[in-house]
C-alpha positions as CSV (number, residue, x, y, z in Angstrom):
1,X,-40.1,-19.1,-41.7
2,X,-38.0,-20.6,-38.8
3,X,-33.9,-20.6,-39.9
4,X,-32.0,-24.1,-40.6
5,X,-29.4,-24.9,-38.5
6,X,-26.9,-24.7,-41.8
7,X,-28.1,-20.7,-41.8
8,X,-28.1,-20.2,-38.1
9,X,-23.9,-21.9,-38.7
10,X,-23.2,-19.5,-41.6
11,X,-25.0,-16.8,-38.9
12,X,-22.6,-17.3,-36.4
13,X,-19.2,-17.3,-38.1
14,X,-19.4,-13.9,-38.8
15,X,-20.8,-12.9,-35.9
16,X,-17.7,-14.4,-34.1
17,X,-15.3,-13.1,-36.4
18,X,-16.3,-9.8,-35.1
19,X,-16.7,-10.3,-31.4
20,X,-13.0,-12.0,-31.4
21,X,-11.6,-8.5,-33.3
22,X,-13.5,-6.5,-31.0
23,X,-11.8,-8.3,-27.9
24,X,-8.5,-7.9,-29.7
25,X,-8.9,-4.7,-30.7
26,X,-10.1,-3.7,-26.7
27,X,-6.4,-5.0,-26.2
28,X,-4.7,-2.7,-28.3
29,X,-4.4,-4.8,-31.2
30,X,-5.2,-2.4,-33.9
31,X,-4.8,-2.5,-37.8
32,X,-3.3,-0.3,-39.5
33,X,-1.0,1.3,-36.9
34,X,1.8,-0.5,-38.4
35,X,3.8,-3.4,-38.8
36,X,6.2,-1.9,-35.9
37,X,3.7,-1.7,-33.3
38,X,2.3,-4.7,-34.0
39,X,5.4,-6.2,-33.5
40,X,6.1,-3.8,-30.4
41,X,2.9,-5.4,-28.6
42,X,3.7,-8.6,-29.7
43,X,7.1,-8.5,-27.7
44,X,5.9,-7.4,-24.7
45,X,2.8,-9.9,-25.0
46,X,5.6,-12.7,-25.3
47,X,8.0,-11.2,-22.2
48,X,4.7,-10.7,-20.0
49,X,4.2,-15.0,-20.7
50,X,7.5,-15.3,-20.5
51,X,7.2,-13.7,-16.8
52,X,4.4,-15.4,-15.9
53,X,6.0,-19.0,-17.2
54,X,9.0,-19.1,-15.5
55,X,7.3,-17.5,-12.3
56,X,4.9,-20.3,-11.7
57,X,7.7,-23.1,-12.7
58,X,9.7,-21.6,-10.1
59,X,6.3,-22.1,-7.5
60,X,5.7,-26.0,-9.0
61,X,9.0,-26.9,-8.7
62,X,8.8,-25.4,-4.9
63,X,6.2,-27.2,-4.0
64,X,8.0,-29.9,-5.7
65,X,10.7,-29.7,-3.4
66,X,8.5,-29.5,-0.4
67,X,7.3,-32.5,-1.2
68,X,3.6,-31.1,-2.1
69,X,3.6,-31.7,-5.7
70,X,0.3,-34.0,-5.4
71,X,-1.3,-30.6,-4.7
72,X,0.0,-29.4,-8.5
73,X,-3.6,-30.2,-10.2
74,X,-5.7,-28.5,-8.0
75,X,-3.7,-25.2,-8.1
76,X,-3.1,-25.7,-12.1
77,X,-6.8,-24.9,-12.3
78,X,-7.5,-22.5,-9.7
79,X,-4.8,-20.9,-11.5
80,X,-6.6,-21.4,-14.8
81,X,-9.8,-20.3,-13.5
82,X,-8.9,-17.2,-12.1
83,X,-7.4,-15.8,-15.2
84,X,-10.3,-16.3,-17.4
85,X,-13.0,-15.0,-14.3
86,X,-10.8,-12.0,-14.2
87,X,-11.2,-11.3,-17.8
88,X,-14.9,-12.0,-18.1
89,X,-15.3,-9.8,-15.0
90,X,-13.4,-7.2,-17.0
91,X,-15.0,-7.8,-20.5
92,X,-18.3,-8.9,-19.9
93,X,-20.3,-5.5,-19.4
94,X,-20.4,-4.4,-22.6
95,X,-19.9,-7.1,-24.5
96,X,-22.4,-10.0,-23.1
97,X,-24.6,-7.6,-21.4
98,X,-25.2,-3.9,-21.2
99,X,-24.2,-3.2,-25.3
100,X,-24.8,-0.4,-26.6
101,X,-24.9,-1.8,-29.9
102,X,-27.9,-3.9,-28.4
103,X,-30.7,-2.3,-30.6
104,X,-28.8,-3.4,-34.0
105,X,-28.1,-6.8,-32.8
106,X,-32.0,-7.3,-32.1
107,X,-32.3,-6.4,-35.7
108,X,-30.3,-9.2,-36.7
109,X,-31.8,-11.7,-39.1
110,X,-30.5,-14.5,-36.9
111,X,-32.0,-16.3,-33.6
112,X,-30.8,-14.8,-30.5
113,X,-29.5,-17.8,-29.0
114,X,-26.8,-17.2,-32.0
115,X,-26.4,-13.7,-30.7
116,X,-25.7,-15.1,-27.0
117,X,-23.2,-17.5,-28.1
118,X,-21.5,-15.5,-30.1
119,X,-20.8,-13.2,-27.6
120,X,-19.6,-15.3,-25.1
121,X,-17.8,-18.3,-27.4
122,X,-14.8,-15.2,-27.3
123,X,-14.7,-14.9,-23.6
124,X,-14.5,-18.5,-23.0
125,X,-11.6,-19.2,-25.9
126,X,-9.3,-16.1,-24.2
127,X,-9.9,-18.2,-21.0
128,X,-9.4,-21.6,-22.1
129,X,-6.3,-19.9,-23.5
130,X,-5.2,-18.0,-20.4
131,X,-5.7,-21.6,-18.8
132,X,-3.6,-23.6,-20.9
133,X,-0.4,-21.1,-20.3
134,X,-0.7,-21.1,-17.2
135,X,-1.6,-24.2,-16.6
136,X,1.5,-25.5,-18.7
137,X,4.6,-24.5,-16.9
138,X,3.0,-25.7,-13.5
139,X,1.6,-29.8,-15.2
140,X,5.9,-29.2,-16.2
141,X,6.8,-28.6,-13.1
142,X,4.1,-31.9,-11.6
143,X,5.6,-34.2,-13.9
144,X,9.3,-34.0,-13.1
145,X,8.1,-36.0,-9.8
146,X,5.4,-38.2,-10.8
147,X,4.6,-40.1,-13.7
148,X,3.6,-38.7,-16.7
149,X,1.9,-42.1,-18.6
150,X,-0.1,-41.1,-21.5
151,X,-3.2,-41.0,-19.4
152,X,-2.3,-38.5,-16.6
153,X,-0.4,-36.2,-19.7
154,X,-4.0,-36.7,-21.1
155,X,-6.2,-35.7,-18.4
156,X,-3.8,-32.7,-17.3
157,X,-4.3,-31.5,-21.2
158,X,-8.1,-31.9,-21.0
159,X,-8.3,-30.6,-17.4
160,X,-6.5,-27.3,-18.5
161,X,-8.5,-26.3,-21.3
162,X,-12.1,-27.3,-19.0
163,X,-10.9,-25.3,-15.9
164,X,-11.9,-22.5,-16.9
165,X,-15.4,-22.9,-18.7
166,X,-17.7,-23.6,-15.5
167,X,-16.1,-21.0,-13.4
168,X,-16.6,-18.1,-16.5
169,X,-20.1,-18.8,-16.7
170,X,-20.6,-18.0,-13.0
171,X,-18.6,-15.4,-13.5
172,X,-20.9,-14.2,-16.0
173,X,-23.8,-14.1,-13.9
174,X,-22.5,-12.8,-10.9
175,X,-20.5,-9.9,-13.0
176,X,-24.6,-9.4,-14.8
177,X,-26.0,-9.0,-11.0
178,X,-23.2,-6.5,-10.0
179,X,-23.9,-4.9,-13.1
180,X,-27.5,-4.3,-12.8
181,X,-27.0,-3.2,-9.4
182,X,-24.2,-1.2,-10.1
183,X,-26.3,1.0,-12.8
184,X,-28.9,1.7,-10.5
185,X,-26.2,3.4,-7.6
186,X,-25.4,6.4,-8.1
187,X,-22.3,6.4,-6.7
188,X,-21.2,3.2,-7.8
189,X,-18.0,4.8,-9.7
190,X,-16.6,5.7,-6.6
191,X,-17.2,2.5,-4.8
192,X,-15.1,1.0,-7.4
193,X,-12.9,3.0,-7.2
194,X,-12.2,2.7,-3.1
195,X,-12.5,-1.4,-3.4
196,X,-10.2,-1.0,-5.7
197,X,-7.9,1.4,-4.0
198,X,-7.9,-1.0,-0.7
199,X,-6.4,-4.3,-3.5
200,X,-3.8,-2.1,-4.3
201,X,-2.7,-1.7,-0.7
202,X,-3.4,-5.1,0.3
203,X,-1.2,-6.6,-2.6
204,X,1.6,-3.8,-1.1
205,X,1.2,-4.7,2.7
206,X,1.0,-8.3,1.4
207,X,4.4,-7.6,-0.3
208,X,5.7,-6.1,2.2
209,X,5.2,-8.1,4.7
210,X,6.4,-11.0,2.5
211,X,9.7,-9.2,1.9
212,X,10.1,-8.8,5.7
213,X,9.2,-12.7,6.2
214,X,11.6,-13.9,3.7
215,X,14.5,-11.5,4.2
216,X,17.6,-13.6,5.4
217,X,16.6,-16.6,4.3
218,X,18.5,-18.2,1.2
219,X,16.9,-19.4,-1.8
220,X,16.0,-22.7,-1.6
221,X,14.2,-22.6,2.3
222,X,12.5,-19.4,0.5
223,X,11.7,-22.0,-2.5
224,X,10.8,-24.3,-0.3
225,X,8.5,-21.7,2.2
226,X,6.7,-20.8,-1.4
227,X,6.1,-24.7,-2.4
228,X,4.5,-25.1,1.5
229,X,1.7,-21.6,1.1
230,X,1.1,-22.6,-2.5
231,X,0.4,-26.2,-1.2
232,X,-2.1,-24.7,1.5
233,X,-3.4,-22.8,-0.9
234,X,-4.4,-25.3,-3.3
235,X,-5.8,-27.9,0.1
236,X,-8.1,-25.3,0.7
237,X,-9.0,-24.3,-3.4
238,X,-9.8,-28.5,-3.3
239,X,-11.6,-28.9,-0.7
240,X,-13.8,-25.2,-0.9
241,X,-14.1,-26.3,-4.6
242,X,-15.1,-29.7,-5.3
243,X,-14.5,-29.4,-9.1
244,X,-11.0,-29.0,-8.3
245,X,-10.8,-31.9,-5.9
246,X,-12.3,-34.1,-9.5
247,X,-9.3,-32.8,-11.6
248,X,-6.4,-33.3,-9.0
249,X,-7.9,-37.2,-8.8
250,X,-8.4,-37.7,-12.4
251,X,-4.3,-36.2,-13.2
252,X,-3.2,-37.9,-9.7
253,X,-4.9,-41.6,-9.6
254,X,-6.3,-41.8,-13.2
255,X,-10.0,-41.5,-11.5
256,X,-12.3,-41.7,-14.3
257,X,-15.4,-41.0,-12.2
258,X,-13.6,-37.5,-11.7
259,X,-12.9,-36.8,-14.5
260,X,-16.4,-37.5,-16.4
261,X,-17.4,-35.8,-13.3
262,X,-15.2,-32.2,-14.3
263,X,-16.1,-32.3,-18.0
264,X,-20.0,-32.4,-17.6
265,X,-20.0,-29.6,-14.9
266,X,-17.6,-27.9,-17.7
267,X,-19.1,-28.6,-20.3
268,X,-23.4,-28.5,-19.2
269,X,-23.1,-25.6,-17.3
270,X,-21.7,-22.4,-19.8
271,X,-24.2,-24.2,-21.9
272,X,-27.3,-23.5,-19.5
273,X,-25.8,-20.3,-19.2
274,X,-26.0,-19.4,-22.6
275,X,-29.6,-20.7,-22.8
276,X,-31.1,-18.6,-20.1
277,X,-29.2,-16.0,-21.4
278,X,-30.6,-16.0,-24.6
279,X,-33.7,-16.8,-23.3
280,X,-34.2,-13.5,-21.5
281,X,-31.8,-11.0,-23.4
282,X,-33.6,-7.9,-23.7
283,X,-34.8,-8.0,-20.1
284,X,-30.9,-8.8,-19.2
285,X,-30.2,-6.2,-21.1
286,X,-32.2,-3.4,-19.8
287,X,-31.9,-4.8,-16.3
288,X,-27.7,-4.0,-17.1
289,X,-28.5,-0.7,-19.0
290,X,-30.8,1.4,-16.8
291,X,-29.6,4.2,-15.0
292,X,-30.2,5.5,-11.3
293,X,-33.7,6.0,-10.5
294,X,-33.3,10.2,-9.6
295,X,-35.3,11.7,-7.2
296,X,-37.0,14.9,-7.1
297,X,-35.2,17.8,-5.6
298,X,-36.3,21.0,-4.6
299,X,-35.4,24.0,-6.4
300,X,-32.5,25.5,-4.5
301,X,-33.6,29.5,-3.6
302,X,-31.1,30.8,-1.5
303,X,-27.7,29.4,-2.6
304,X,-26.1,31.8,-4.5
305,X,-24.5,30.8,-8.3
306,X,-21.0,29.2,-7.9
307,X,-18.4,30.7,-10.4
308,X,-17.7,28.7,-13.5
309,X,-14.0,28.0,-12.3
310,X,-15.8,26.0,-9.0
311,X,-18.2,24.2,-11.2
312,X,-16.1,23.5,-14.0
313,X,-14.3,21.8,-11.8
314,X,-16.5,19.8,-9.4
315,X,-17.6,18.2,-12.9
316,X,-14.0,17.3,-13.7
317,X,-13.6,15.6,-9.9
318,X,-17.4,13.4,-10.7
319,X,-16.0,12.6,-14.1
320,X,-13.0,11.3,-12.1
321,X,-15.5,9.5,-9.6
322,X,-17.5,8.0,-12.4
323,X,-14.8,6.3,-14.5
324,X,-12.3,4.3,-12.1
325,X,-10.4,2.8,-15.0
326,X,-9.5,6.7,-15.3
327,X,-8.9,6.9,-12.0
328,X,-6.8,3.8,-10.7
329,X,-4.8,4.4,-13.6
330,X,-3.9,8.2,-12.9
331,X,-4.4,8.3,-9.3
332,X,-2.2,5.0,-8.6
333,X,0.8,7.1,-7.3
334,X,-1.7,8.8,-5.0
335,X,-2.7,5.9,-3.5
336,X,0.9,4.5,-3.7
337,X,2.2,7.5,-2.0
338,X,0.1,7.4,0.8
339,X,1.0,3.6,1.4
340,X,4.8,4.9,1.8
341,X,3.5,7.4,4.3
342,X,2.2,4.8,5.9
343,X,4.9,2.4,6.0
344,X,7.4,5.2,7.0
345,X,5.3,5.9,10.4
346,X,4.6,2.3,11.7
347,X,8.0,1.1,10.7
348,X,10.2,3.8,9.8
349,X,12.8,4.3,7.1
350,X,15.8,2.3,9.2
351,X,14.0,-0.1,9.8
352,X,12.4,-0.7,6.2
353,X,15.9,0.0,4.5
354,X,17.2,-3.3,7.4
355,X,14.5,-5.3,6.7
356,X,15.8,-6.4,3.7
357,X,12.2,-5.5,1.7
358,X,13.8,-2.8,-0.3
359,X,15.4,-4.6,-3.1
360,X,15.9,-7.3,-0.8
361,X,19.0,-5.5,0.3
362,X,19.5,-6.3,4.1
363,X,21.5,-3.4,5.6
364,X,22.5,-3.9,9.5
365,X,21.9,-0.9,11.6
366,X,25.2,1.0,11.4
367,X,25.2,1.6,7.7
368,X,21.9,2.7,7.4
369,X,23.1,5.4,10.2
370,X,26.3,6.4,7.7
371,X,23.5,7.1,4.6
372,X,21.4,9.0,7.1
373,X,21.7,12.0,4.9
374,X,22.0,10.3,2.0
375,X,18.7,8.3,2.6
376,X,17.1,11.5,4.0
377,X,18.1,13.1,0.6
378,X,16.5,10.9,-1.8
379,X,12.9,10.3,0.5
380,X,11.6,13.2,-0.7
381,X,11.7,12.3,-4.1
382,X,9.8,8.8,-3.5
383,X,6.7,11.0,-3.0
384,X,7.6,13.6,-5.8
385,X,8.1,10.4,-8.5
386,X,4.4,9.1,-6.8
387,X,3.1,13.1,-7.4
388,X,4.8,12.9,-10.8
389,X,2.7,10.1,-12.0
390,X,-0.9,10.9,-11.4
391,X,-1.6,13.4,-13.8
392,X,-5.7,13.1,-14.0
393,X,-5.1,16.6,-15.8
394,X,-3.0,14.6,-18.7
395,X,-5.8,13.3,-20.5
396,X,-8.7,15.4,-19.9
397,X,-9.4,17.7,-22.7
398,X,-9.2,14.2,-25.3
399,X,-11.6,12.7,-22.5
400,X,-14.3,15.0,-23.2
401,X,-14.4,13.4,-27.1
402,X,-17.8,14.0,-28.5
403,X,-18.6,16.2,-25.6
404,X,-16.2,18.6,-26.5
405,X,-18.8,21.0,-28.2
406,X,-20.3,22.2,-24.7
407,X,-16.6,23.0,-23.9
408,X,-16.3,24.9,-26.9
409,X,-18.9,27.0,-27.0
410,X,-18.9,27.1,-22.5
411,X,-18.9,31.1,-22.3
412,X,-15.6,31.0,-21.0
413,X,-11.8,31.4,-21.6
414,X,-9.6,28.8,-22.0
415,X,-7.9,29.3,-19.1
416,X,-11.1,28.9,-16.6
417,X,-11.4,25.7,-19.0
418,X,-7.7,24.3,-18.2
419,X,-7.5,26.1,-15.2
420,X,-10.2,23.9,-14.0
421,X,-8.8,20.6,-14.8
422,X,-5.7,21.4,-13.0
423,X,-6.8,22.0,-10.1
424,X,-9.3,18.8,-9.7
425,X,-6.2,17.5,-10.3
426,X,-4.6,19.3,-7.6
427,X,-7.6,19.0,-5.3
428,X,-6.8,14.7,-5.5
429,X,-3.2,15.3,-4.7
430,X,-4.1,17.7,-2.2
431,X,-5.5,15.5,-0.2
432,X,-3.4,12.9,-0.7
433,X,-0.7,15.0,0.6
434,X,-2.1,16.1,3.6
435,X,-3.0,12.3,4.3
436,X,1.1,12.1,4.1
437,X,2.3,14.9,5.7
438,X,-0.2,13.8,8.7
439,X,1.1,10.3,8.7
440,X,5.1,11.0,8.3
441,X,4.7,13.9,11.8
442,X,2.5,11.1,13.6
443,X,5.7,8.8,13.0
444,X,8.0,11.0,14.2
445,X,9.5,12.3,11.1
446,X,11.8,15.6,11.6
447,X,9.3,19.0,10.0
448,X,11.6,19.9,7.7
449,X,11.6,16.4,5.7
450,X,7.8,16.4,5.5
451,X,7.3,19.2,4.6
452,X,10.7,18.1,1.8
453,X,8.3,15.2,0.9
454,X,5.1,17.6,0.2
455,X,7.0,20.5,-1.6
456,X,8.3,17.3,-4.0
457,X,5.3,15.7,-4.4
458,X,2.6,18.4,-4.7
459,X,5.4,20.2,-7.2
460,X,5.9,17.5,-9.4
461,X,2.6,16.8,-9.6
462,X,1.7,20.3,-10.3
463,X,4.7,20.2,-12.9
464,X,4.0,17.6,-15.0
465,X,0.3,17.9,-14.7
466,X,0.5,21.4,-16.6
467,X,2.6,20.1,-18.7
468,X,0.8,16.8,-19.8
469,X,-2.5,19.2,-19.8
470,X,-0.6,21.5,-22.4
471,X,0.2,19.1,-24.6
472,X,-3.5,17.5,-24.5
473,X,-4.5,21.1,-25.2
474,X,-2.7,21.7,-28.2
475,X,-3.0,18.1,-30.3
476,X,-6.2,16.7,-28.6
477,X,-7.2,13.1,-29.6
478,X,-11.0,13.6,-29.9
479,X,-11.6,10.5,-31.6
480,X,-10.5,8.0,-29.3
481,X,-13.0,4.5,-29.5
482,X,-11.8,3.0,-25.8
483,X,-10.7,5.0,-22.7
484,X,-7.4,3.4,-22.8
485,X,-5.9,5.2,-25.8
486,X,-5.9,8.4,-24.1
487,X,-5.7,7.6,-20.4
488,X,-2.7,5.2,-20.7
489,X,-1.2,5.5,-24.5
490,X,-1.3,9.3,-25.0
491,X,1.0,11.2,-26.1
492,X,0.4,13.8,-23.0
493,X,0.3,10.7,-20.6
494,X,3.8,9.5,-21.8
495,X,5.2,13.1,-22.0
496,X,4.1,14.0,-19.0
497,X,4.7,10.1,-16.7
498,X,7.8,9.6,-18.5
499,X,8.8,13.0,-17.6
500,X,8.1,13.3,-14.2
501,X,9.3,10.0,-13.9
502,X,13.2,11.0,-15.4
503,X,12.9,14.4,-13.8
504,X,12.5,13.0,-9.9
505,X,14.8,10.3,-10.7
506,X,17.8,12.8,-11.9
507,X,16.6,15.6,-9.0
508,X,16.7,12.4,-6.4
509,X,19.6,11.4,-7.5
510,X,21.4,15.3,-7.4
511,X,20.3,15.8,-4.2
512,X,21.7,12.6,-3.0
513,X,25.5,13.7,-4.6
514,X,24.7,17.0,-2.7
515,X,23.7,15.2,0.3
516,X,27.4,13.8,0.0
517,X,29.6,16.6,-1.3
518,X,27.7,19.6,0.0
519,X,25.9,18.4,3.6
520,X,22.2,17.9,4.0
521,X,21.5,22.1,4.0
522,X,22.4,21.7,0.4
523,X,20.0,18.8,-0.3
524,X,17.4,19.9,1.6
525,X,17.5,23.2,-0.9
526,X,17.3,21.7,-3.7
527,X,14.5,19.0,-2.6
528,X,12.7,22.9,-1.9
529,X,13.9,24.5,-4.8
530,X,13.6,21.9,-7.8
531,X,10.4,20.9,-7.2
532,X,8.9,24.9,-7.4
533,X,10.8,25.1,-10.5
534,X,9.4,22.0,-12.0
535,X,6.1,23.1,-11.3
536,X,6.4,26.9,-12.7
537,X,8.0,25.6,-16.0
538,X,5.0,23.5,-16.3
539,X,2.3,26.6,-15.4
540,X,4.4,28.6,-17.7
541,X,3.6,26.7,-20.8
542,X,0.2,25.8,-20.1
543,X,-0.4,29.6,-19.7
544,X,0.6,30.0,-23.1
545,X,-1.4,27.4,-24.4
546,X,-4.5,29.0,-22.4
547,X,-3.0,33.1,-24.0
548,X,-3.1,31.2,-27.0
549,X,-6.5,29.5,-27.2
550,X,-7.9,26.4,-28.8
551,X,-9.4,25.9,-31.4
552,X,-13.3,26.7,-32.1
553,X,-15.5,29.5,-30.2
554,X,-15.4,29.8,-27.0
555,X,-12.2,29.0,-26.1
556,X,-9.7,32.1,-26.7
557,X,-9.8,34.9,-24.0
């Protein structure tokens, strides 16, 4: 018997509630975590929202000051759409398609379209909330110079709510296509990591270029220049994406035709995408979850067996390469370290300090020359700080999770298991350090200073990676539900990353003080000895844990 619309509606409500709670859970909002943690998370979210609102208000004010206020409606539609699209790309895989619980979902006594609607509606809802948050300050700045008639305000409110719907629907299909291709590509994780690393490099390079371009310019001129750039971007968006032009015409000119066309597209496209997904939902999930086709391999005949340490190290490196979230969070410091070395090689420390890129403080050549000893004393700790932030070994024991029994029953000691996890971290750090050394030497940096930079980076990475690994091995969290619980919020990462940051800052200050009072030789000695001491302390802590052994058979020596 076919289900009535009333029963479908009754089934939709609990499914929607479940999906909303699942999204909140993935964002770190958990029941039973205590009122203090929930208040802290709410305060952090409010702070981030306030920062975004302040920035967008400044951007809108700059556009008004530059005389391009008419471009704000299209930019507001773009801001809300991009935020929603980013959310879809992150959350649609595993939520809308590629579901691990598909067998349970298929067995539910509800129509498939109800299931699909319950899985897509929360994404649209969160996208609408983000769009309203980001559009409001832009429209507030816009209506300071334009007439705030009731029709214009109503059109702006409607556009803010509807703007992310059509882009989110299109992003769902694009994400499905990319996921379907990625699951058949054995090295998709490595490609995603490489592309994300290039994006980080592009953002940092753009920030440096923007800082150099805006140095020496007063705040009013900088605000007008920012408004000019935003106006040009808005014009490009309106020409490339006609719905943005329709929305802008509805707000600026009261165009009824533009508003109706925008509303029709924003409502029709999500409905069509939802119906299309519902019509072929089993095949969609199959396409998004099927693994790569494995080629038959000939049996190796002459290759000798690898040592346990080498095999486990390769396994750790493969896990880093197969988990982009893990790699990007725990290798970001290495990427920034390479970017810093490249910037120093291309421009030189003196030019960077004189340009105003660093903290906006523009120094003349004479001042930079007078600070030469202090600059050389502090520079290695930039690399030490980046190295201490790159701790792939920190959560590596907890990441074993349900497969931890393999490590518990492996015929090797705890020292071999833990050593492989640390060695994989050192391999990644060593490659980054080698690239930095080549770049610095090619840029004309003094060899002794290059040595200090590399020793600081490798020493801090070794010490605090070993310390974080020791903490994780002593108190592993094997019951996590999302990798973020151990990769970003776990105790080992907090101890390692926070301790590494504080130690780098403190030792950098000590080195600068020694350079000013005792001379460059004293600071060089600190820069070479202190990282080695940190490495020895961390290795001693890890060795103590390895000797004690971990619970379970196969971990003890």
